[in-house]
C-alpha positions in Angstrom: 109.8 104.4 79.0 107.4 106.2 81.9 104.2 106.1 79.6 104.9 102.6 78.9 105.2 101.6 82.7 102.0 103.4 83.7 100.0 101.9 80.9 101.3 98.6 82.2 100.3 98.9 86.0 96.9 100.4 85.0 96.4 97.2 82.9 97.4 94.8 85.8 95.4 97.2 88.0 92.3 96.3 85.7 93.1 93.0 85.4 93.1 92.4 89.1 89.9 94.3 89.2 88.4 91.6 86.6 89.7 88.7 88.5 88.7 90.0 92.0 85.1 91.3 90.4 84.5 87.9 89.6 85.4 86.2 93.0 83.4 89.0 95.0 80.9 89.9 92.5 78.6 87.0 93.2 78.0 88.1 96.7 75.8 91.1 95.8 73.9 88.6 93.5 73.5 85.2 95.6 69.7 85.6 96.0 69.1 86.0 92.8 71.4 82.8 91.8 69.6 80.8 94.5 66.5 81.4 92.7 67.8 81.1 89.1 69.0 77.5 90.1 66.4 76.3 92.7 68.8 76.0 95.7 69.0 77.5 99.0 71.0 81.0 99.2 73.6 78.9 101.8 73.7 76.5 98.8 74.4 79.2 96.4 76.9 80.6 98.8 79.0 77.9 98.1 80.3 79.7 94.9 81.7 81.7 97.1 83.2 79.5 99.6 84.6 77.3 97.3 86.5 79.8 95.4 88.0 81.3 98.3 89.1 77.7 99.1 90.3 76.7 95.9 92.7 80.3 96.0 93.7 79.4 99.6 95.3 76.3 98.4 96.8 76.9 95.2 98.1 80.4 96.7 101.3 78.9 97.3 101.8 76.5 94.2 100.5 77.6 91.4 102.9 80.8 90.9 105.1 78.4 91.4 104.6 76.0 89.0 104.3 79.2 86.2 107.1 81.0 87.9 109.7 80.3 84.6 107.4 81.1 82.1 107.0 84.1 79.9 104.8 86.6 82.2 102.4 87.8 79.2 101.7 84.1 78.1 100.8 82.9 81.9 98.5 86.3 82.3 96.5 85.7 78.6 96.3 82.1 80.0 94.8 82.9 83.4 92.5 86.0 81.6 91.3 83.5 78.9 90.5 80.6 81.5 88.7 83.6 83.9 86.9 84.4 80.1 86.0 80.6 79.6 84.6 80.5 83.1 82.7 84.0 82.6 81.1 82.8 79.3 80.3 79.2 81.3 78.4 80.8 84.0 76.0 83.0 81.5 74.8 80.2 79.9 74.8 76.9 83.0 71.9 74.9 82.9 72.3 73.8 86.2 74.2 75.0 89.8 76.7 72.2 89.0 77.8 73.6 86.1 78.1 77.2 87.4 80.0 75.6 90.6 82.8 74.3 88.2 83.0 77.4 86.1 83.8 79.5 89.1 85.6 76.8 91.2 88.4 75.8 88.2 89.2 79.8 87.2 89.6 80.2 91.0 92.8 77.9 91.0 94.6 80.5 88.7 93.4 83.3 90.4 96.8 83.6 92.6 98.7 83.4 89.5 97.6 86.2 88.0 97.3 88.4 90.9 101.0 87.3 92.2 102.1 88.1 88.6 100.7 91.6 88.6 102.3 92.7 92.1 106.0 90.8 90.8 105.5 92.5 87.3 104.5 96.1 88.8 107.1 96.0 90.9 109.7 94.9 88.7 108.8 97.7 86.0 110.3 100.5 88.3 113.2 101.5 90.3 113.2 99.6 93.6 112.5 102.5 95.8 109.2 102.9 94.0 108.1 99.5 93.9 105.7 100.2 96.9 103.7 102.8 94.9 103.8 100.6 91.7 102.6 97.9 93.7 100.0 99.7 95.4 98.4 101.1 92.3 97.5 97.3 91.2 96.0 96.8 94.9 93.3 99.9 93.5 92.3 97.5 91.2 92.2 94.5 94.1 90.0 96.9 96.1 87.5 98.1 93.6 87.4 94.4 93.0 86.2 93.6 96.2 84.2 96.7 97.1 82.8 98.4 93.6 81.9 94.9 92.0 79.5 93.5 94.5 76.8 96.9 94.1 77.5 96.9 90.2 76.4 93.2 90.0 73.4 93.5 92.0 72.2 96.9 90.7 72.6 94.9 87.1 70.6 91.9 88.1 68.0 94.1 89.5 67.8 96.6 86.7 68.2 93.9 84.0 68.7 90.0 84.6 71.2 87.4 86.3 72.6 87.0 82.9 73.8 90.4 82.4 75.2 91.1 85.5 77.5 87.5 84.6 78.0 89.1 81.0 79.5 92.5 82.9 82.3 89.8 85.0 83.3 88.4 81.3 83.2 91.8 79.6 85.8 93.1 82.2 87.9 90.2 81.6 87.7 90.2 78.0 88.8 93.9 77.8 92.1 92.9 79.7 92.8 89.8 77.8 92.6 92.4 74.5 94.3 95.1 76.5 97.1 92.4 77.8 97.4 91.0 73.9 97.9 94.1 72.3 99.9 96.4 74.7 102.0 94.4 77.5 105.2 93.3 76.1 106.6 89.9 75.8 108.2 89.0 79.2 110.4 86.0 79.4 111.7 85.3 82.6 115.4 86.1 82.5 116.6 84.1 85.6 114.6 81.2 86.1 114.7 80.4 89.6 114.3 76.8 90.4 111.6 75.4 92.6 113.6 74.5 95.1 115.5 77.6 95.2 112.1 79.3 95.8 110.9 76.7 98.5 113.9 77.2 100.1 112.3 80.6 101.6 110.1 78.6 103.9 113.5 77.7 106.0 113.4 81.3 107.0 112.1 81.9 110.2 110.9 85.4 108.8 108.8 83.9 106.3 106.6 81.8 108.6 106.6 85.4 111.3 105.3 87.2 108.3 102.5 84.6 107.1 101.9 84.5 110.8 101.2 87.9 110.5 99.5 88.4 107.6 96.9 86.0 108.8 96.6 87.3 112.1 96.5 91.2 110.4 93.6 90.2 107.9 91.3 88.5 110.1 91.4 91.4 112.4 90.2 93.2 109.4 87.8 90.7 108.1 86.8 89.6 111.1 85.1 92.8 112.2 84.2 93.9 108.3 82.2 90.1 107.5 79.6 91.8 110.8 79.9 95.3 110.0 76.7 95.9 108.4 74.7 93.6 110.8 76.6 96.0 113.6 75.2 98.9 112.1 71.6 97.3 111.9 71.6 95.8 115.5 73.5 98.1 117.4 73.7 101.7 115.6 70.0 101.2 114.6 70.5 102.2 110.9 68.1 101.6 108.5 68.9 99.3 105.2 69.9 102.3 102.5 72.3 103.9 104.9 74.1 100.8 105.7 74.7 100.4 102.1 75.9 104.2 102.0 78.4 103.2 104.8 79.8 100.2 103.2 80.5 102.1 99.9 82.1 104.7 102.0 84.4 101.5 103.8 84.7 100.8 100.1 85.9 104.5 98.8 88.0 104.9 101.7 89.6 101.3 100.9 91.0 102.5 97.5 92.0 105.8 99.5 94.1 103.9 101.7 96.0 101.9 98.9 97.1 105.3 97.4 98.2 106.5 100.9 100.0 103.1 101.4 102.2 103.8 98.7 103.7 106.9 99.8 104.0 105.3 103.4 105.8 102.5 102.2 108.2 104.2 100.0 109.0 106.9 102.5 108.2 105.4 106.4 108.3 101.7 105.7 109.1 100.5 109.4 107.1 102.8 110.9 104.3 102.1 109.3 104.5 98.2 109.6 105.2 98.6 113.5 102.4 101.1 114.1 99.5 99.6 112.2 98.1 96.7 114.5 98.0 100.0 117.4 96.3 102.0 115.0 94.0 99.6 114.0 93.4 98.3 117.6 92.7 102.0 118.7 90.2 102.7 115.5 88.6 99.3 117.0 87.9 100.8 120.5 86.3 104.0 118.9 83.9 101.8 116.9 82.4 99.7 119.4 82.7 103.0 122.4 80.6 105.0 119.3 78.8 102.2 118.3 75.2 103.3 119.4 75.8 106.8 117.1 75.3 107.1 113.3 77.3 110.4 112.7 80.8 109.1 114.5 80.3 105.8 112.8 80.4 107.3 109.7 83.6 108.9 110.4 85.3 106.0 111.9 84.3 103.5 109.0 85.8 106.2 106.8 89.0 106.3 108.7 88.9 102.0 109.2 88.4 101.7 105.3 91.8 103.9 104.8 93.3 101.8 107.2 92.2 98.5 106.3 93.4 99.7 102.4 97.1 100.4 104.0 96.7 97.0 105.6 96.5 95.1 102.4 99.7 96.6 101.0 101.4 96.4 104.5 100.6 92.7 104.4 102.1 92.5 100.8 105.4 94.6 101.8 105.8 91.8 105.1 106.0 88.9 102.2 107.8 90.3 100.0 110.3 91.9 102.1 110.8 88.3 104.0 111.8 86.6 100.7 112.7 89.1 98.1 114.4 86.4 96.4 111.6 84.6 95.2 109.0 87.4 94.2 106.4 85.1 92.6 106.2 82.6 95.2 106.3 85.1 97.9 103.3 87.0 96.3 101.6 83.8 96.2 101.9 83.1 99.8 100.7 86.6 100.6 97.7 85.8 98.7 96.9 82.2 100.3 97.5 83.8 103.9 95.3 87.0 103.4 92.7 84.1 102.1 93.4 81.9 105.5 92.5 85.1 107.2 89.8 86.0 105.8 88.4 82.9 106.4 89.4 82.4 110.0 88.3 86.2 110.9 84.9 85.2 109.5 84.6 82.5 111.4 86.1 84.0 114.5 84.1 87.1 114.5 80.9 85.5 114.3 
């Protein structure tokens, strides 16, 4: 049984990687996309911004709509939509088609991620749920930080189309693994839409939404401009900046592993102390901004904290509305995207 659960969580983590890789991977190839479709780089950036907007809009609604359907079928549907979108992107003849091939799957993004967190948590004993969820978060973090350099490398070493093939292959592999190895998961107790929406009547739900938006803003408001900060303040060469960003990404993954243990053993202390520790790291970040070696160490610590922060955000939403897990995870995903958008805008 334990082996089955481990395989299930591993497939969910790779699935989350595939979905987030599709979302974030194009960031590294925007100049190539702009050149290929003969559009400006800011216009090519619509592939990222409209994807994020679609996720923010569909976050609370789509997981709710699919909450009563067999979870394996829903996962296969979402992965199938992403595969089709990836394949269309490979052969897209103009920018409008490429945009549609991105935005349509984006509406299904929260459905898979919400289900992945819910299913991972339900597959283990309640006290072990944070650890199971943290393993899925490793896939999320990897998709966000590893997908960008891989897609960029493939585009420069081979072609833009081959980097798009990479997105498709990951999602095809997960689709096949889900089809073959994930058991049928009918929803045993189907909650009505009204029962799930009723969690919005609780003040703790809205406090958690606000906390997730603010905490995610606090992380991405700085991270969005880290490369620029390292260039102008620390005076780092571009290849060193790439290395620092890679350190941040690797630290993010470590943070997910640490978070699983913290939220299993010391959840309340971790949640309460997190904003203060993050604030202290930012004071160090701006105090030692001119020095390369301290910045590398501080970025490593910050990356671990950011990984922990994602898990804390999900824990806050699930603790606020445990009776409606799919809807709560949808609210978490939407709140994270709102926080990212506000952080990036405010940090500028």
